[in-house]
N, C-alpha and C positions, 0 to 999 in steps of 0.2 A: 355620976349624974351631973357633974358640973362641966365636963368636957364637951367639946363639939366634934362629933365624929366626921371624919373625912368621907365625903360622898364618892370620891374617885378611887379610894384605896381598894375597894372590892370590885371595881370594874375590870374587864379583861385587859384594858390598856394600862390600868394602875394609876397611881398618883404621880403626875409628872414633877411635882415639887420635892418628892423624896423626903430627906431629913430636914429640909427647909420648910416643909408644910406646917402651917400653924394649927392644923386640925389633928384630932386624935386618930392614930392608926391602930390603937389597941382595942377599940370597940368592935364588936362582932357585926356582921352584915345584918343580922336580925335587929340589933340595937337601932340602927338607922331607920328601919321600917317601923319599929315600935314607936320611936319618937315622932315620926311623920304622922302616924295614925293618931297619936295623942294630940298633936297640934291641930290636925284636921277636925277631930271631935270637939276640941275646945272652940274652934271657930264656928262650928255648926250650932253650938249651944248658945252662942252670943246672940242677942237681939240685933236684927239688921238695922243699920243707920240709913239705908237707902231711902225709905219712905220719908224720913225726916229731911234728908237732903233735897228730895224732889219737891217737898212742900216749901222749903226755904227758897228754892229757885223760882217757884211759881209766885211767891210773894214779891220777890225782887222784880219780876217781869211786870206784875200788876202796878207797881209803884213807879216804874220807869217808862215814860212815854217813848224814849228812844228804842226801847226793846219791844215795843208794840203793846204796852200796857195802857192803863187809864190815861185819857187826855191826848192820845195820839190820833183819835178819830178813825182808828182802824187802818191807818195807812202804813203802819209798820215803822221800821227805822227811817230816820231822816237821812237822805242821801247827800 
Protein backbone atom coordinates (compact mmCIF):
# COMPACT_ATOMS: atom_id res chain seq x y z
CA UNK A 1 0.00 0.00 0.00
CA UNK A 2 2.90 2.45 0.43
CA UNK A 3 4.69 1.77 -2.88
CA UNK A 4 4.05 3.57 -6.15
CA UNK A 5 3.40 1.11 -9.01
CA UNK A 6 5.29 1.61 -12.25
CA UNK A 7 2.79 2.56 -14.97
CA UNK A 8 5.12 1.38 -17.74
CA UNK A 9 6.01 -2.07 -16.41
CA UNK A 10 2.84 -3.72 -17.73
CA UNK A 11 2.85 -1.92 -21.12
CA UNK A 12 3.92 -3.92 -24.21
CA UNK A 13 7.13 -1.87 -24.47
CA UNK A 14 7.85 -2.36 -20.75
CA UNK A 15 9.68 -0.05 -18.37
CA UNK A 16 12.72 1.48 -20.05
CA UNK A 17 14.34 2.22 -16.66
CA UNK A 18 14.59 -1.45 -15.71
CA UNK A 19 16.27 -1.99 -12.34
CA UNK A 20 16.96 1.75 -12.04
CA UNK A 21 13.21 2.49 -11.95
CA UNK A 22 12.10 4.20 -8.75
CA UNK A 23 8.61 2.68 -8.95
CA UNK A 24 7.33 -0.74 -7.94
CA UNK A 25 7.49 -3.59 -10.47
CA UNK A 26 5.92 -6.08 -8.05
CA UNK A 27 2.39 -4.64 -8.08
CA UNK A 28 -0.12 -6.27 -10.41
CA UNK A 29 -1.67 -4.58 -13.42
CA UNK A 30 -4.99 -4.49 -11.55
CA UNK A 31 -3.39 -2.59 -8.64
CA UNK A 32 -2.68 0.38 -10.89
CA UNK A 33 -6.30 0.44 -12.10
CA UNK A 34 -7.62 0.10 -8.54
CA UNK A 35 -5.55 3.03 -7.30
CA UNK A 36 -6.54 5.23 -10.25
CA UNK A 37 -10.22 4.49 -9.63
CA UNK A 38 -9.85 5.30 -5.93
CA UNK A 39 -8.11 8.59 -6.72
CA UNK A 40 -10.76 9.54 -9.27
CA UNK A 41 -13.57 8.74 -6.81
CA UNK A 42 -11.90 10.87 -4.13
CA UNK A 43 -11.61 13.83 -6.50
CA UNK A 44 -15.27 13.53 -7.55
CA UNK A 45 -16.43 13.60 -3.91
CA UNK A 46 -14.58 16.82 -3.08
CA UNK A 47 -16.51 20.08 -3.40
CA UNK A 48 -15.38 22.07 -6.39
CA UNK A 49 -13.36 25.24 -5.81
CA UNK A 50 -14.08 26.63 -9.27
CA UNK A 51 -17.19 28.69 -8.29
CA UNK A 52 -15.19 30.28 -5.47
CA UNK A 53 -12.33 31.10 -7.85
CA UNK A 54 -14.71 32.63 -10.38
CA UNK A 55 -16.33 34.80 -7.69
CA UNK A 56 -12.92 35.98 -6.48
CA UNK A 57 -11.92 36.92 -10.05
CA UNK A 58 -15.16 38.90 -10.47
CA UNK A 59 -14.45 40.81 -7.26
CA UNK A 60 -10.94 41.72 -8.44
CA UNK A 61 -12.30 42.98 -11.78
CA UNK A 62 -14.93 45.16 -10.09
CA UNK A 63 -12.33 46.80 -7.87
CA UNK A 64 -9.75 47.45 -10.58
CA UNK A 65 -10.55 50.15 -13.17
CA UNK A 66 -7.67 48.94 -15.37
CA UNK A 67 -9.48 45.62 -15.75
CA UNK A 68 -12.77 47.23 -16.75
CA UNK A 69 -14.24 47.49 -13.28
CA UNK A 70 -15.88 50.34 -11.37
CA UNK A 71 -14.47 53.77 -12.19
CA UNK A 72 -13.32 52.97 -15.71
CA UNK A 73 -16.35 54.53 -17.36
CA UNK A 74 -16.86 51.31 -19.31
CA UNK A 75 -13.83 52.01 -21.47
CA UNK A 76 -11.96 48.89 -20.40
CA UNK A 77 -8.19 48.73 -19.89
CA UNK A 78 -6.11 51.86 -20.22
CA UNK A 79 -3.98 51.68 -23.35
